[in-house]
DSSP file (Angstrom, degrees, kcal/mol; ACC not computed):
  #  RESIDUE AA STRUCTURE BP1 BP2  ACC     N-H-->O    O-->H-N    N-H-->O    O-->H-N    TCO  KAPPA ALPHA  PHI   PSI    X-CA   Y-CA   Z-CA
    1    1 A M              0   0    0      0, 0.0    29,-2.8     0, 0.0     2,-0.5   0.000 360.0 360.0 360.0 137.9    0.0    0.0    0.0
    2    2 A K  E     -a   30   0A   0     27,-0.2    92,-2.1    90,-0.2    93,-1.4  -0.963 360.0-168.4-116.6 127.5    1.2    3.5   -0.8
    3    3 A I  E     -ab  31  95A   0     27,-3.1    29,-2.9    -2,-0.5     2,-0.4  -0.955   5.5-156.7-115.3 128.9    0.1    6.5    1.3
    4    4 A L  E     -ab  32  96A   0     91,-2.8    93,-2.8    -2,-0.5     2,-0.5  -0.891   1.6-160.8-105.1 136.3    0.7   10.1    0.1
    5    5 A V  E     -ab  33  97A   0     27,-2.5    29,-2.7    -2,-0.4     2,-0.7  -0.974  14.0-142.0-115.9 116.3    0.9   12.9    2.6
    6    6 A G  E     -ab  34  98A   0     91,-2.3    93,-0.5    -2,-0.5     2,-0.5  -0.681  30.0-170.5 -74.5 115.3    0.4   16.4    1.2
    7    7 A Y        +     0   0    0     27,-3.2    29,-0.2    -2,-0.7    48,-0.1  -0.937  31.5 154.7-121.8 123.8    2.9   18.4    3.3
    8    8 A D        -     0   0    0     -2,-0.5    -1,-0.1     2,-0.1     3,-0.1   0.257  65.4-103.9-123.9   9.5    3.2   22.2    3.5
    9    9 A G  S    S+     0   0    0      1,-0.3    -2,-0.1     2,-0.1    26,-0.0   0.425  77.5 132.8  84.8  -1.4    4.8   22.6    6.9
   10   10 A S  S  > S-     0   0    0      1,-0.1     4,-2.0    89,-0.0    -1,-0.3  -0.273  71.9-107.4 -77.5 167.2    1.6   23.8    8.5
   11   11 A R  H  > S+     0   0    0      1,-0.2     4,-2.3     2,-0.2     5,-0.2   0.916 121.5  50.9 -59.4 -44.2    0.2   22.5   11.8
   12   12 A V  H  > S+     0   0    0      1,-0.2     4,-2.2     2,-0.2    -1,-0.2   0.841 107.8  52.8 -67.9 -31.3   -2.6   20.6   10.0
   13   13 A A  H  > S+     0   0    0      2,-0.2     4,-2.3     1,-0.2    -1,-0.2   0.884 108.1  51.4 -68.7 -37.2    0.0   19.0    7.7
   14   14 A E  H  X S+     0   0    0     -4,-2.0     4,-2.2     2,-0.2    -2,-0.2   0.914 110.5  48.6 -61.3 -43.7    1.9   17.9   10.8
   15   15 A D  H  X S+     0   0    0     -4,-2.3     4,-2.0     1,-0.2    -2,-0.2   0.895 110.6  50.3 -65.2 -39.1   -1.3   16.4   12.2
   16   16 A A  H  X S+     0   0    0     -4,-2.2     4,-2.4     1,-0.2    -1,-0.2   0.893 109.0  53.4 -63.8 -40.0   -2.0   14.6    8.8
   17   17 A L  H  X S+     0   0    0     -4,-2.3     4,-2.4     2,-0.2    -2,-0.2   0.919 107.3  50.2 -61.1 -45.0    1.5   13.2    8.8
   18   18 A K  H  X S+     0   0    0     -4,-2.2     4,-1.9     2,-0.2    -1,-0.2   0.910 111.7  48.1 -61.0 -42.9    1.1   11.7   12.3
   19   19 A Q  H  X S+     0   0    0     -4,-2.0     4,-2.1     1,-0.2    -1,-0.2   0.912 110.8  51.2 -62.3 -44.2   -2.2   10.1   11.3
   20   20 A A  H  X S+     0   0    0     -4,-2.4     4,-2.6     1,-0.2    -2,-0.2   0.882 107.0  53.9 -62.4 -39.4   -0.6    8.7    8.1
   21   21 A Q  H  X S+     0   0    0     -4,-2.4     4,-2.3     2,-0.2    -1,-0.2   0.916 108.4  49.5 -61.3 -42.9    2.3    7.3   10.2
   22   22 A E  H  X S+     0   0    0     -4,-1.9     4,-2.0     1,-0.2    -1,-0.2   0.924 112.4  47.5 -59.9 -44.7   -0.1    5.4   12.4
   23   23 A H  H  X S+     0   0    0     -4,-2.1     4,-2.7     1,-0.2    -2,-0.2   0.903 110.3  52.2 -61.5 -42.7   -1.9    4.1    9.4
   24   24 A A  H  X>S+     0   0    0     -4,-2.6     5,-1.4     1,-0.2     4,-0.8   0.870 108.2  51.7 -65.7 -38.4    1.4    3.0    7.8
   25   25 A R  H  <5S+     0   0    0     -4,-2.3     3,-0.3     3,-0.2    -1,-0.2   0.932 113.7  43.8 -63.1 -44.3    2.5    1.1   10.9
   26   26 A V  H  <5S+     0   0    0     -4,-2.0    -2,-0.2     1,-0.2    -1,-0.2   0.920 124.8  32.3 -68.6 -44.2   -0.8   -0.8   11.0
   27   27 A F  H  <5S-     0   0    0     -4,-2.7    -1,-0.2    -5,-0.2    -2,-0.2   0.290 102.7-122.4-100.6  11.2   -1.0   -1.6    7.3
   28   28 A E  T  <5 +     0   0    0     -4,-0.8    -3,-0.2    -3,-0.3     2,-0.2   0.909  56.9 163.6  49.5  48.4    2.7   -1.9    6.7
   29   29 A A      < -     0   0    0     -5,-1.4    39,-0.4    -6,-0.2     2,-0.4  -0.547  40.8-119.6 -97.7 159.8    2.4    0.9    4.0
   30   30 A D  E     -a    2   0A   0    -29,-2.8   -27,-3.1    -2,-0.2     2,-0.4  -0.780  27.8-143.0 -93.9 142.5    5.0    3.0    2.3
   31   31 A I  E     -ac   3  69A   0     37,-3.1    39,-2.3    -2,-0.4     2,-0.5  -0.898  10.1-163.3-110.3 139.0    4.6    6.8    2.8
   32   32 A H  E     -ac   4  70A   0    -29,-2.9   -27,-2.5    -2,-0.4     2,-0.5  -0.973   9.9-153.1-117.5 115.2    5.4    9.4    0.2
   33   33 A L  E     -ac   5  71A   0     37,-2.9    39,-2.6    -2,-0.5     2,-0.5  -0.774  18.7-168.3 -88.7 124.7    5.8   12.9    1.5
   34   34 A F  E     +ac   6  72A   0    -29,-2.7   -27,-3.2    -2,-0.5     2,-0.4  -0.961  15.4 177.5-125.3 124.5    4.8   15.4   -1.2
   35   35 A T  E     - c   0  73A   0     37,-2.8    39,-2.9    -2,-0.5     2,-0.5  -0.985  11.5-160.4-120.7 136.8    5.3   19.2   -1.3
   36   36 A S  E     - c   0  74A   0     -2,-0.4     2,-0.5   -29,-0.2    39,-0.2  -0.969   4.0-168.7-120.7 129.1    4.3   21.3   -4.3
   37   37 A L  E     - c   0  75A   0     37,-3.3    39,-2.1    -2,-0.5     2,-0.5  -0.966  22.7-131.2-114.1 126.4    5.7   24.7   -5.0
   38   38 A Q  E     - c   0  76A   0     -2,-0.5    39,-0.2    37,-0.2     2,-0.2  -0.652  26.0-119.4 -83.4 126.5    4.0   26.7   -7.7
   39   39 A Q        +     0   0    0     37,-3.7     2,-0.3    -2,-0.5    -1,-0.1  -0.433  52.8 138.7 -66.9 130.3    6.5   28.2  -10.2
   40   40 A S    >   -     0   0    0     -2,-0.2     3,-1.1     3,-0.1    37,-0.0  -0.959  68.1 -96.0-159.2 171.1    6.4   32.0  -10.3
   41   41 A H  T 3  S+     0   0    0     -2,-0.3    -2,-0.1     1,-0.2    -1,-0.0   0.703 122.7  57.5 -69.4 -15.7    8.7   34.9  -10.5
   42   42 A E  T 3  S+     0   0    0      2,-0.1     2,-0.5     0, 0.0    -1,-0.2   0.607  81.0 101.2 -86.2 -12.9    8.5   35.2   -6.7
   43   43 A L    <   -     0   0    0     -3,-1.1     2,-0.2    -5,-0.1    -3,-0.1  -0.624  60.5-160.9 -78.2 119.3    9.7   31.6   -6.1
   44   44 A A    >>  -     0   0    0     -2,-0.5     4,-1.4     1,-0.1     3,-0.7  -0.615  30.5-115.9-100.5 159.7   13.4   31.7   -5.1
   45   45 A K  H 3> S+     0   0    0      1,-0.2     4,-2.4    -2,-0.2     5,-0.2   0.855 117.0  59.9 -58.6 -34.6   15.9   28.9   -5.2
   46   46 A E  H 3> S+     0   0    0      1,-0.2     4,-2.4     2,-0.2    -1,-0.2   0.842 100.0  56.0 -65.1 -32.5   16.1   29.2   -1.4
   47   47 A D  H <> S+     0   0    0     -3,-0.7     4,-2.2     2,-0.2    -1,-0.2   0.920 109.4  45.3 -63.5 -43.9   12.4   28.4   -1.1
   48   48 A I  H  X S+     0   0    0     -4,-1.4     4,-2.4     2,-0.2    -2,-0.2   0.917 113.4  49.3 -67.3 -44.3   12.9   25.2   -3.0
   49   49 A E  H  X S+     0   0    0     -4,-2.4     4,-2.2     1,-0.2    -2,-0.2   0.877 109.9  52.3 -64.9 -35.4   16.0   24.3   -1.0
   50   50 A E  H  X S+     0   0    0     -4,-2.4     4,-2.5     2,-0.2    -1,-0.2   0.915 110.1  47.9 -63.9 -44.7   14.1   25.0    2.3
   51   51 A A  H  X S+     0   0    0     -4,-2.2     4,-2.1     1,-0.2    -2,-0.2   0.928 113.2  47.8 -63.5 -44.4   11.2   22.7    1.2
   52   52 A E  H  X S+     0   0    0     -4,-2.4     4,-2.4     1,-0.2    -2,-0.2   0.891 112.1  49.6 -63.7 -39.7   13.6   19.9    0.2
   53   53 A S  H  X S+     0   0    0     -4,-2.2     4,-2.5     2,-0.2    -2,-0.2   0.902 108.9  52.3 -65.9 -41.7   15.5   20.3    3.5
   54   54 A R  H  X S+     0   0    0     -4,-2.5     4,-2.1     2,-0.2    -2,-0.2   0.913 111.8  46.6 -58.4 -44.1   12.3   20.1    5.5
   55   55 A L  H  X S+     0   0    0     -4,-2.1     4,-2.1     2,-0.2    -2,-0.2   0.909 111.0  51.5 -65.5 -42.9   11.3   16.9    3.8
   56   56 A D  H  X S+     0   0    0     -4,-2.4     4,-1.1     2,-0.2    -2,-0.2   0.892 109.3  51.0 -61.3 -40.1   14.7   15.4    4.3
   57   57 A H  H  X S+     0   0    0     -4,-2.5     4,-0.8     1,-0.2     3,-0.5   0.926 110.5  49.2 -62.2 -44.4   14.6   16.2    8.0
   58   58 A L  H >X S+     0   0    0     -4,-2.1     4,-0.8     1,-0.2     3,-0.6   0.846 103.1  60.7 -65.0 -32.4   11.2   14.6    8.3
   59   59 A K  H >X S+     0   0    0     -4,-2.1     4,-1.5     1,-0.2     3,-0.5   0.831  94.8  63.7 -63.5 -32.7   12.4   11.5    6.5
   60   60 A L  H 3X S+     0   0    0     -4,-1.1     4,-1.2    -3,-0.5    -1,-0.2   0.882  97.0  56.3 -59.4 -38.3   14.9   10.9    9.2
   61   61 A T  H <X S+     0   0    0     -4,-0.8     4,-1.1    -3,-0.6    -1,-0.3   0.810 104.8  53.7 -65.3 -28.3   12.1   10.4   11.7
   62   62 A F  H <X>S+     0   0    0     -4,-0.8     5,-1.9    -3,-0.5     4,-0.5   0.844  99.3  60.6 -75.9 -32.7   10.8    7.6    9.5
   63   63 A D  H ><5S+     0   0    0     -4,-1.5     3,-0.5     1,-0.2    -1,-0.2   0.866 107.5  45.8 -61.1 -36.4   14.1    5.8    9.5
   64   64 A F  H 3<5S+     0   0    0     -4,-1.2    -1,-0.2     1,-0.2    -2,-0.2   0.801 112.3  51.0 -76.9 -26.9   13.9    5.4   13.3
   65   65 A G  H 3<5S-     0   0    0     -4,-1.1    -1,-0.2    -5,-0.2    -2,-0.2   0.414 108.7-124.1 -89.2   1.8   10.2    4.4   13.2
   66   66 A K  T <<5 +     0   0    0     -3,-0.5     2,-0.5    -4,-0.5    -3,-0.2   0.839  64.5 137.5  58.0  36.5   11.0    1.7   10.5
   67   67 A I      < -     0   0    0     -5,-1.9     2,-0.2    -6,-0.1    -1,-0.2  -0.965  59.1-119.0-111.1 129.1    8.4    3.1    8.1
   68   68 A S        +     0   0    0     -2,-0.5   -37,-3.1   -39,-0.4     2,-0.4  -0.486  41.6 179.5 -66.9 129.1    9.4    3.3    4.4
   69   69 A C  E     -c   31   0A   0     -2,-0.2     2,-0.4   -39,-0.2   -37,-0.2  -0.997  18.9-174.7-139.3 134.1    9.4    6.9    3.3
   70   70 A E  E     -c   32   0A   0    -39,-2.3   -37,-2.9    -2,-0.4     2,-0.4  -0.954  16.6-145.9-120.7 147.4   10.1    8.8    0.1
   71   71 A T  E     -c   33   0A   0     -2,-0.4     2,-0.4   -39,-0.2   -37,-0.2  -0.889  12.7-173.8-116.0 146.1   10.1   12.5   -0.3
   72   72 A H  E     -c   34   0A   0    -39,-2.6   -37,-2.8    -2,-0.4     2,-0.6  -0.957   7.0-174.2-142.1 118.2    9.0   14.5   -3.3
   73   73 A A  E     -c   35   0A   0     -2,-0.4     2,-0.4   -39,-0.2   -37,-0.2  -0.970  17.3-167.2-110.5 116.7    9.4   18.3   -3.7
   74   74 A S  E     -c   36   0A   0    -39,-2.9   -37,-3.3    -2,-0.6     2,-0.5  -0.866  14.7-163.9-109.8 135.7    7.7   19.4   -7.0
   75   75 A V  E     +c   37   0A   0     -2,-0.4     2,-0.3   -39,-0.2   -37,-0.2  -0.988  32.4 149.4-117.5 121.4    8.0   22.8   -8.7
   76   76 A S  E     -c   38   0A   0    -39,-2.1   -37,-3.7    -2,-0.5     7,-0.1  -0.948  60.1-122.9-149.1 160.4    5.3   23.2  -11.3
   77   77 A Y  S    S+     0   0    0     -2,-0.3   -39,-0.1   -39,-0.2     2,-0.1   0.511  89.5  94.5 -81.4  -8.3    3.1   25.8  -13.0
   78   78 A L  S    S-     0   0    0    -41,-0.1    -2,-0.2     1,-0.1   -39,-0.2  -0.370  89.7 -99.7 -75.7 161.4    0.2   23.7  -11.7
   79   79 A T     >  -     0   0    0      1,-0.1     4,-2.8   -41,-0.1     5,-0.2  -0.435  39.7-104.6 -72.3 160.7   -1.6   24.6   -8.5
   80   80 A P  H  > S+     0   0    0      0, 0.0     4,-2.6     0, 0.0     5,-0.2   0.890 122.3  51.2 -54.8 -41.1   -0.6   22.5   -5.5
   81   81 A G  H  > S+     0   0    0      2,-0.2     4,-2.4     1,-0.2     5,-0.2   0.932 111.8  45.5 -64.4 -46.1   -3.8   20.5   -5.7
   82   82 A E  H  > S+     0   0    0      2,-0.2     4,-2.3     1,-0.2    -1,-0.2   0.911 113.5  50.7 -64.3 -41.9   -3.4   19.8   -9.5
   83   83 A D  H  X S+     0   0    0     -4,-2.8     4,-2.1     2,-0.2    -2,-0.2   0.928 111.3  48.1 -63.5 -44.6    0.2   18.8   -8.9
   84   84 A L  H  X S+     0   0    0     -4,-2.6     4,-2.4    -5,-0.2    -2,-0.2   0.919 111.9  48.0 -62.7 -44.7   -0.6   16.5   -6.1
   85   85 A V  H  X S+     0   0    0     -4,-2.4     4,-2.3     1,-0.2    -1,-0.2   0.890 111.2  51.3 -66.4 -38.0   -3.4   14.7   -8.0
   86   86 A L  H  X S+     0   0    0     -4,-2.3     4,-2.3     2,-0.2    -1,-0.2   0.907 110.3  49.5 -64.9 -40.5   -1.2   14.3  -11.0
   87   87 A F  H  X S+     0   0    0     -4,-2.1     4,-1.2     2,-0.2    -2,-0.2   0.919 109.8  51.8 -62.3 -43.2    1.5   12.8   -8.9
   88   88 A V  H  <>S+     0   0    0     -4,-2.4     5,-1.6     1,-0.2     4,-0.4   0.917 111.5  46.6 -58.5 -45.6   -1.1   10.4   -7.3
   89   89 A K  H ><5S+     0   0    0     -4,-2.3     3,-0.6     1,-0.2    -1,-0.2   0.901 114.1  47.3 -65.3 -40.7   -2.3    9.2  -10.7
   90   90 A N  H 3<5S+     0   0    0     -4,-2.3    -1,-0.2     1,-0.2    -2,-0.2   0.632 117.7  40.9 -77.8 -12.5    1.3    8.7  -12.1
   91   91 A N  T 3<5S-     0   0    0     -4,-1.2    -1,-0.2    -3,-0.4    -2,-0.2   0.220 103.2-119.6-122.5  14.0    2.5    6.8   -9.0
   92   92 A E  T < 5 -     0   0    0     -3,-0.6     2,-0.2    -4,-0.4   -90,-0.2   0.905  41.0-174.2  49.5  52.7   -0.5    4.6   -8.2
   93   93 A I      < -     0   0    0     -5,-1.6    -1,-0.2     1,-0.1   -90,-0.2  -0.571  15.9-160.3 -76.8 141.2   -1.0    6.0   -4.7
   94   94 A D        +     0   0    0    -92,-2.1     2,-0.3     1,-0.3   -91,-0.2   0.703  69.2  13.6 -98.8 -22.9   -3.7    4.1   -2.7
   95   95 A L  E     -b    3   0A   0    -93,-1.4   -91,-2.8    29,-0.2     2,-0.4  -0.985  61.3-151.0-156.8 141.3   -4.6    6.7   -0.1
   96   96 A I  E     -bd   4 126A   0     29,-1.9    31,-3.5    -2,-0.3     2,-0.4  -0.925   2.2-162.7-117.8 140.5   -4.0   10.4    0.5
   97   97 A F  E     +bd   5 127A   0    -93,-2.8   -91,-2.3    -2,-0.4     2,-0.4  -0.986  20.3 169.4-116.3 131.1   -3.7   12.2    3.9
   98   98 A I  E     -bd   6 128A   0     29,-2.4    31,-2.2    -2,-0.4     2,-0.2  -0.999  30.1-126.8-144.7 139.2   -4.1   16.0    3.7
   99   99 A G  E     - d   0 129A   0    -93,-0.5     2,-0.4    -2,-0.4    31,-0.2  -0.596  22.3-150.4 -82.1 145.6   -4.6   18.7    6.3
  100  100 A V        -     0   0    0     29,-2.6     2,-0.4    -2,-0.2    13,-0.0  -0.960   1.4-151.7-120.8 136.4   -7.5   21.0    6.0
  101  101 A K        -     0   0    0     -2,-0.4     2,-0.5   -89,-0.0    14,-0.1  -0.849  24.8-115.7-104.9 141.0   -7.5   24.6    7.3
  102  102 A K        +     0   0    0     -2,-0.4     2,-0.3    28,-0.1    28,-0.0  -0.626  45.3 166.9 -79.1 125.0  -10.8   26.2    8.3
  103  103 A R        -     0   0    0     -2,-0.5     2,-0.0     3,-0.0     5,-0.0  -0.950  37.2-103.5-135.4 157.5  -11.6   29.1    6.0
  104  104 A S     >  -     0   0    0     -2,-0.3     4,-2.0     1,-0.1     5,-0.2  -0.285  37.1-108.8 -70.8 164.4  -14.7   31.3    5.4
  105  105 A K  H  > S+     0   0    0      1,-0.2     4,-1.9     2,-0.2     5,-0.1   0.874 122.5  51.6 -62.9 -36.7  -16.7   30.7    2.3
  106  106 A V  H  > S+     0   0    0      1,-0.2     4,-2.5     2,-0.2     5,-0.2   0.907 106.8  53.6 -66.7 -40.9  -15.5   33.9    0.9
  107  107 A G  H  > S+     0   0    0      1,-0.2     4,-2.7     2,-0.2     5,-0.4   0.891 109.1  48.5 -59.6 -41.0  -11.9   32.8    1.5
  108  108 A K  H  X S+     0   0    0     -4,-2.0     4,-2.2     1,-0.2    -1,-0.2   0.895 111.8  49.8 -67.7 -38.6  -12.4   29.6   -0.4
  109  109 A L  H  < S+     0   0    0     -4,-1.9    -2,-0.2     2,-0.2    -1,-0.2   0.899 117.9  39.0 -65.9 -40.5  -13.9   31.5   -3.3
  110  110 A V  H  < S+     0   0    0     -4,-2.5    -2,-0.2     1,-0.1    -3,-0.2   0.925 132.4  22.2 -76.5 -45.8  -11.1   34.0   -3.5
  111  111 A F  H  < S-     0   0    0     -4,-2.7    -3,-0.2    -5,-0.2    -2,-0.2   0.564  98.3-136.2-101.7 -10.1   -8.2   31.8   -2.8
  112  112 A G     <  -     0   0    0     -4,-2.2     2,-0.4    -5,-0.4    -1,-0.2  -0.166  21.2 -96.7  76.6 178.0   -9.5   28.3   -3.7
  113  113 A S     >  -     0   0    0      1,-0.1     4,-2.2    -4,-0.1     5,-0.2  -0.944  19.0-163.2-141.0 116.6   -8.9   25.2   -1.7
  114  114 A T  H  > S+     0   0    0     -2,-0.4     4,-2.7     2,-0.2     5,-0.2   0.941  97.5  49.5 -60.4 -48.5   -6.2   22.7   -2.3
  115  115 A A  H  > S+     0   0    0      1,-0.2     4,-2.7     2,-0.2     5,-0.2   0.912 108.9  52.0 -59.8 -42.8   -7.9   20.2   -0.1
  116  116 A Q  H  > S+     0   0    0      2,-0.2     4,-2.2     1,-0.2    -1,-0.2   0.930 110.4  48.3 -61.2 -45.5  -11.2   20.7   -1.8
  117  117 A Y  H  X S+     0   0    0     -4,-2.2     4,-2.3     1,-0.2     5,-0.3   0.943 113.3  47.8 -60.0 -47.5   -9.6   20.1   -5.3
  118  118 A V  H  X S+     0   0    0     -4,-2.7     4,-2.3     1,-0.2    -2,-0.2   0.902 110.7  51.1 -61.3 -43.0   -7.8   16.9   -4.0
  119  119 A I  H  < S+     0   0    0     -4,-2.7    -1,-0.2    -5,-0.2    -2,-0.2   0.930 116.9  39.7 -58.4 -47.5  -11.0   15.5   -2.5
  120  120 A L  H  < S+     0   0    0     -4,-2.2    -2,-0.2    -5,-0.2    -1,-0.2   0.796 125.9  33.0 -76.1 -30.0  -13.0   16.1   -5.7
  121  121 A E  H  < S+     0   0    0     -4,-2.3    -2,-0.2    -5,-0.2    -3,-0.2   0.619  85.0 110.5-107.7 -16.2  -10.3   15.0   -8.2
  122  122 A A     <  -     0   0    0     -4,-2.3     4,-0.1    -5,-0.3   -37,-0.1  -0.324  60.0-142.5 -65.4 143.3   -8.2   12.3   -6.6
  123  123 A P  S    S+     0   0    0      0, 0.0    -1,-0.1     0, 0.0    -3,-0.0   0.335  83.3  44.7 -85.9   7.6   -8.6    8.8   -8.0
  124  124 A C  S    S-     0   0    0      1,-0.1   -29,-0.2    -5,-0.0   -30,-0.1  -0.888 103.3 -66.2-142.3 169.7   -8.3    7.2   -4.5
  125  125 A P        -     0   0    0      0, 0.0   -29,-1.9     0, 0.0     2,-0.4  -0.265  44.1-151.0 -61.3 150.5   -9.7    7.8   -1.0
  126  126 A V  E     -d   96   0A   0    -31,-0.2     2,-0.6    -4,-0.1   -29,-0.2  -0.992   3.4-157.2-127.9 126.7   -8.6   11.0    0.7
  127  127 A V  E     -d   97   0A   0    -31,-3.5   -29,-2.4    -2,-0.4     2,-0.4  -0.911  13.3-156.6-102.7 122.5   -8.4   11.3    4.5
  128  128 A T  E     -d   98   0A   0     -2,-0.6     2,-0.4   -31,-0.2   -29,-0.2  -0.815   6.2-165.9-102.2 140.4   -8.7   14.9    5.8
  129  129 A V  E      d   99   0A   0    -31,-2.2   -29,-2.6    -2,-0.4  -113,-0.2  -0.989 360.0 360.0-128.3 132.0   -7.3   15.9    9.1
  130  130 A K              0   0    0     -2,-0.4   -28,-0.1   -31,-0.2    -1,-0.1   0.386 360.0 360.0-119.1 360.0   -8.1   19.2   10.8
């Protein structure tokens, strides 16, 4: 079984990661930590390096817990939700864990919702953690 965790460094992403780790222990699953950075003129090389470093640091905790973990930092012109769903489809992921942030309806309309997109478009079950 392959579990993907959408990770952006937020508190809800940390909570989703903890839930995914428990799931992986029980079902002897592999975890894929995925971060998506949207390509723009504002995205600096340091931002990419920081995201990769954060994922590498998290991977060390998996080595001690004996859970198989791969990290993926993607830079794309796609939105993070689109990028994540494309990765899931291309890598035969069985289950997604994603953190959800509480936003107002207006906030979702203006900014969109990565979690909402993933829930609606993913080809596999999605576990949301708040």
